[in-house]
Steps between C-alpha positions, in 0.01 A plus 500: 500500500368830368447636851849395606653683203311817593618471862863463388458793259372716784790397724758566229345838422497588870866410535578701188336813643662445841846471347455800270437717807825378656722596207717807555499646149809712571709187559297199382784248519625584850410319824137412569395662176679227304291235674188694403613515136555123500157456660340711228666286233389179666144627539484602135623154397235337718224717353611425143520125565156494663346688208662253258360212704155656494510542122629144453215361708245694292653365178501147639133531593407625150694221329342240726149631421563486122601134508 
């Protein structure tokens, strides 16, 4: 599970970087640039959720070892 989380984190980070390079900062909400902005938002959400999952699994492991 840990390896899978790291793979998804790498994919989400790669998509984040890819989409940041496609944003036209002069007009960020026009045309293809809007799709890149949405992609950046989605990638950030994925990264945050994966980090939360990773922390939750560490907490679960510690609680299980204490019992």
